[in-house]
Structures are given as C-alpha cells and as structure tokens.
N, C-alpha and C positions, 0 to 999 in steps of 0.2 A: 905625824907620818902614819902611825897607827890608826889615828883619826879616820884618816882619807882611805887606808885599805879595806876599813870597817863599812864605809861609805859606798866604795865599788863593789863589794860583796852583795850589800842590799840592792843596787842598781841590778846585779847581774842575776839575783833570784826572783826578780819581777818580769812581767809580760809586759808592762806600761813603758812606754816610750821613754817618758821621763819619770823620775822620782822626787818626791817633794821631801825636803828634809831641811831643817832649821832656817824655814822660810825663804829658801831658794830651790834652785833646780838642778839637777846635773844629768847630761844627756848619757841614758842608756846606751853600753857598746853593744852592737848585734855581733853573735859571734857566728862564724860559719860552721857548719856542723860536718863539712865534708873539704878535702883539701882545693884548694884553689884552682889547681889544674883541672880536677875531675869536675869541678862546677862550671868552669868554662866549656868545656867539652860536653855537658850534659846540656847547657842555654844553647849550645850550637846544634845540637841532636834535637831540641825541642824546638826549635827555629826551622829546622830543615823538615821536620813531622809535620808542623803549622803549615808550610808553605805548600808541602805535596799535598795535603788534608784538603786545602783552598782550591787547587787546581782541579782534584778530581771531585769534590762537591760542585764545583763549577760547571763542569762538563756534564756531571749528572742533571743539573738544573737546565743547561741548554737542551739535552737529552729529553728530558720531560716536558719541554715546550716544544720540542720539535716534534714529538710523537703527538702531542696534541693538535699540532696544525696539520699534520699529515692524516689524521683521523677524520680530520672535517671533509677531507678529499673523499670523492665518491671511491672509496676503497674496493666493493665488490663488483662495481661497475653495475649494479641493481639501482635503477633508476630512481626510486624513491628513499634510498639507502643513501642519503647524502645531503650535504647543504648546498653543495656547489653545482650538483650535477642538472640534467635538463628537466628533470622533475623531481624537485628538493621535497623534503620530508613532509612538508606543510602540504604540498600539492595532492589534489584529487583524494582527499583523505576519506575513507569511509569508516565511519565513526562504528564501534561495536567490537565483540570479542572474537578478532580475526586474525589470520597470520598477519596481515597488511597493517594493522593496528598495534598487533604486538612487537612486530621487527621495528615498526618507527618507534615507538616506545623504548625498545631495548637500545637503539640507537643513540636515542636522546639519553638515555640513563648514562651510556658509556662516555659521552661528551661531557656530560654533567661532573662524572668521574674524574675524568681527565683534567677538566677545568679545575677542581676542587684540587687535586694533586699539584698542578702548577701553584696555586697560593701557597699549598701547605709548604713546598720545597723552598720557596720564595721567602717564606717565615724563618725557614732555617738559617737563613744568610747572616743573620744577628750572631749566631754562635758560629758558624762557620769561620767568620772574620774576626774573631775576638782575639785580643792581643794581651789581655789581661788573665791572670790565671783566676780559680776559683777554690775556696777553702773545700767545697762540696766535692767539685770534679777534677780538681788539680788543673793540669796542663791539656787535658783531653778534649775538652769541649768541641774542638775544631774536627777532631777524629770522630766524635759522637754525631755531629752534625753532619758530617760527610758520609757515616754510614746508614743515617737514616734517610740523606737524599737519594742514597742508592737503593734503599728499600722502595722509596715512593717512585723512582724511575721504574723500577722491576713490576712495582704494582702496574703503573700505566700500560708498560709492554705486555703485562701477560693478560689484563683487561681488553686491549684492543684484539687481540688474538682470542680470546673466548668469545668476545661479543659477536665477533665478525663471523666465527665459526657457527657460533649458535644461529644467527640468522640465515647463512647459508643453508644450515640443516632444514630450518622450519620451511624455509621458503621450496627447496627439495629439485626445482626445474633448474638450479645453479649447480653445476658440477664444479668438482675439485680441479678439474683440469684448467677452466679457466680461472678460478681463485687463486691457483698457486702457480700459475702459469709463468715459467722465466723466457719464455719465447722473444721477449722484448729485448734481452741483453743481447741479442745477435745485432742489435741497432746502436749497439753502446758508443761506438765512434761515430755514428751518424749524428753529428750535433744537432741537428733539426729534429731529430725522430725520437732521440732517446727518453724524455719525459713522457710523450704520448705513446710510446710503444711500451714502456715496461708498467704493467700493472700497480697500482698505488701500494698493494698491499705487500707486493715484492719490495719496494723503498722502505715499508714500515718494518718489514723482517730484517732487511738488509742492515739499516742502520740501527735497530734495537739491538740485533746479534753482536754487531762491532762494538757497539759502545759498551754492552754487556760484559764481554771478554777484557777488551783492554783496559777499562776502568776496573773490574773485579780484580784483575790480576795485578794492577797497578795500586789499587788501594788496600790489597791484602798484604801488602809489606809494610804497612805502616805502625810504627809502634806506637804503646801506649806508656804511661807514666805514674807509677805509684809511689806514694811516701811510706816508707816503713820505719819504724821503731827502731833507733839504733842505727839505721844504714842511711835514713835520708832518702834521697831522691833517687827511683832505681827505673830504667828503662827496661820495659817488658817487650822485647822483640819476639817478632813472629818465630818460633821455633821449629817450624817445618817447611817444609817445600811448597811451592805452588804449582809444580808441573804434575801431579798425580790429582789436585782438585780441578785443572785446566781440562785434563783428559777426560775425567769422568764426567765435567760438566760438559763440555764439547757432544758427547757421546749422549748424553741427556736431553741436549738440545735438539739434536739429529731425530732422535727417536720421539721426542715430543712434537715434533713438526711433520714427520711421516705419518704419525698414526691420523691426525684429522685428515691429511689427505685421503687416505686409504678410506676411512669410515664416510668422507662426503661420497665418493663414489659408490658405496653399497647402501647409501641412504633410503631408509623408509620411515623415518620418524616424520616427517612433512605429513604424508599421508595420516599415519595413526592420529597425530594432533589434530590435522584437519577434521576426521571422523570425529576425533572426541569435543571439538568446539560445535559440530553440528548436533551433537547429544547421540551420537552411534556409538556407542562404547564397544570396541573391537578387541578381544584379549591377541594382541599381537606380540608374541614374547621375542622375535627377531626384533622389533622396533623396541621393547622394552631393554632389551640386553643393549642395544645402540645407546639409549640413553645412558645407561649405567655406565657403558664405555666412556660417554661424552663427560659426565661427571667425574671420573677418575681420570680422564685425561685434563681435565680443568686443573685437578690438583697437581699432575704432573708437571704441567706448563707454569704454574706458580713456582713452583720449586727449581725447575731450570731456569728459569730466568730471573731469579733471585740471587742475592749475594749469600746465600746460606753456605755454600761449598767453599766461600773463601773466608770462613770464619777463623779466629784466634785459636780455638781449642782443636782445629784439625777434626779427626774421626769422631770426638767426643763431644763436638759443638752441639746446641739446639736446632733441633728438625735435620740432621743428619740422616736420621732413617726414614722420612718419609717417600723420599723418591722409591727406596727398597721395597717398602711394605706396599705401595700403589701399583707399583709395576707388576707384582706379584699378584697383586687384583685383576689388574689388567690382564695377566697371562690367564687367570680363571675366565674371565667375563669374554674375553675373543674366543679362547677355546669352547666355552659354551655356546657362543653364536655361531661359531663355525659348524658346531654338531649338530645345535637346531636348526639352523636356517639351510643348510647344503648337505643333509646326512645322505645323499645320494654320491654326492662328488668328493666323498672324504678322500684327501691325500691322491686325488686323480689329475688334479691341476687342468682339467680341462673346462670347468667354469671359472672365467675371469673374475667374478665377484668374489665366489668362494675362494680364490687365490689372494684375492686382495685381504680378507679377513684372516686368512692363514698367514700372511705377513705381518699381520699386527700381531698376531699371537707368537710369531717366531720373532720377531723383534723384541717382544715383553720377554720371552724366555733368555735370548742372549742378554737384554741388558740385566735381567734379575740375577743371572750369573756373574756378569762384570760386577754388579754391585756387591755380590758376597764375595768375589776374590779381592776386590779392594774396600773391604769393609773397615780395615785398620790404616788406609792410607787417608790424608797422609800422615805419616808416621812423625814421632819426635827424632829429631837428630840424636844420633847415638853420643854418649860421651859426655852429656850436659845433664847438670844437675836440677831438677825441676821443683824440689821438693819444696821450695819457697817461692815458686812461680805463683802471682796473685793475678785472678782473673778481674780485672778492673773495666771489663766492658758494661755499658749500661743497660741497666733495665728499667723501660717506661715505670713500672710500678713503682721504681723508687726515687721517681724525679722529684725534686725538692723545689718546690714553686718559689722559692725567698733566694735561690741559689745565685741570681744577678746581684743581689745585693749583699754578698760576702765575697767581693772579689778583691784580689790583693794582687801586689807587683810579682814578679818571676823571683826575685829574691828572698820571698817570704818562704818558699819550700825548702830554702838551701841553708835556713838559720834555724838557731834554738828555740823560735817562736812556732815552728811546727812541729819541729822533732821535740819530744819533750821527753 
C-alpha cells in the first residue's frame, strides 16, 4: 500500500498525462482547482459569453458588408461619383490635377478601403467561432474577434462619411441641403417611392448609426475571463453602467453630423483649392480655417462612430479623452472662422452663413462642457472591490503568431495544469 501511495504522489507532481514507472504506465488523475458547482457555472458563463460575442461579431460583419455595398451607390447624387450612376467614375474622365480627377480618386480609394475592411472582417471569423480555449488568450478569443470586427465596422462607417464630405467640399456647388436632406422620409410608407426618394447617404447614416448603437451597447456587456494564481478561472464582468456612455456617444454622434452640415453650407474650400491647382496662390484665411475644421471633424467622427465609449475600463479607457480635446480645438477653430470671416456680423444673427458658423462654435462649446461634466462617467459601481481586477483586453502589439498552436480544451483552465 505504501508503494502505491508513493506512486500516486509522483503522478500528481508531474504535468504529464502519464507517468512511466517500473516498465509500466499509470494514468494521472487531474484535479479540479475549483468546486465542481463553480466550474459548472463558469462553463455556462463562458458558453453564453461566446454565443453573445458570435452574434455581435456576425452583425458587425453584415454591417461592414452592407456599408460597402451602399457606398457603391451614387451616394452624393453627383454623376461621376458613383459606379452605378448615369455617368460612372470612369466616364468622361479629364486626366490632370483637377477637382474632377481628385474626386474620382478619393471615391476609388474609399471603395478600396471598404473592400479591404470586408475581407479583414471576414478573416476574423476563425477566432469569432473558436470553440477551444488558448493557453495564450484563454476563453477570450471570441470577444477579441468581436471587438476587432466592431472597430472595422466603425472604420468603414467613418471612411464613408469623411470621404463623401470631402468630395462635396471640393466640388463646392453641391450644398449640404441636398447631401443630408431627409425629405424623402415623408414617402416612407409609399412602397414604390421609398428607395428612390431617400438619398443614399441617408440610408448609410441611418443603418450605420443604428448598428453602431445597438451592437456597441450589446457588446459592452460581454465579460472577459482570466486565470489567476490560486483562484483559477475568474470572470471579469463589466463593472460600470452603459447608460452614461450611450448618452454621451449619442450627443457626440449628433454634434459630429451637424458640424459638416453647417460647414458645407458656408464652404469656400472649393474656390481655394481650384485657385491653388491653377497656380494662383491666394491666402484665404477663412478657407484655411475651414480646412482645419474639416480635419478636426474627421477625428471627431472617427471617435464618435467607434466602440471606444463602450470599453471595459470606463472613463479611464484608451482614447476616452480624444473627443474632449478635439471638440475644444473645434471651438477655437470655429470661433476664429466666425471672427475672421464675418467681423461685421458678430452676434447680430442677420447673416445666415455667419449664424451657421456660430452654430458650430456653440455646439462645440456645449459639447465641451458636457464632456467635462461627464469626465468621470461611467463610474465603477460602488461597494465592489476592484483591487484584483485584471484588464485582459488584447493589444495588437502583444499578438502571439503561434497562438493557434496552443489550443486546449476548456477543462484545462479549471485544473492544476493551468493553475500552478
């Protein structure tokens, strides 16, 4: 009996599944490091988390594909900025450095980026549907894939908005009243008129905004799992609410959509660019300030349409201060444009264009104040100890190229093979 007990101790001290002794083998008995009831509960939680991540990621993929398909339509209703329009991108092309050529090049670049994003998102399906765990990433590969697919969807959405606004600014004769008109929605219930009446850009904005909020809020509730020494598998649930991020992000999106609407109606960038392309350099301070406003707005729309606001670290998450900083810069730039372009109309509200610039400045001021007031939101829930909370979100720089080779069954992380 003493001989057998000595044998068993040796088997428990090794990490091998079988231990060779005296010419034979004995099977090692794997020990669970957590109570069986807790292991069962955690397995169910992992399964539910995986299912939720799969659905969210799947809809992000569909959204990315849908945005790419909608972008092919004549979004701006400018004849040559389309593939399916009456005058497609390759028709009547006048080669040379001119607005016509630049607009077509921007459109093609936009489509290439959208197409690449579709394939990159499809490439994430492997991780999204993984059933086995990984020694490197634990149970979290499905969630990591979902997060990255969300970022890809957001990138496609912002690229479409930035690309089309820039093309409209360069063409100049295209007012924002046409670009962002929702007049077609009055025929929403007219089944034969809906699609022809609603501008394609309205469909893109509507679909993109709905998916952004629904999937962002849904995906924000997904847990991550870590393996801690002495404790085994630990579920890291979201430790703050989603209401505050949703409200702030909603305001960010609204402001980020209104700013280009106003900018397009006071646009003088087209004249400035055409003069520059013709070799006539005219120092037009208002036009330069409008270019600055466009660049700042591009950063704002990228943040507003991204999943940054729904990160697991709340107000301390990466990139959470970007909108606050750039909306302050927008306030300065819009204020400077208002003072430089309309010195005789300051606060008189008689000049329509001056009022539109003032709206940009006013919205920037209000949004900056809101950002300051909500700087600590979302806050962690009171009464919970976060001292041992481990941030296990993935960083692309830490990606292990051999992670696919270290796959293990789920039980691995609940046994003494994982917890040493």
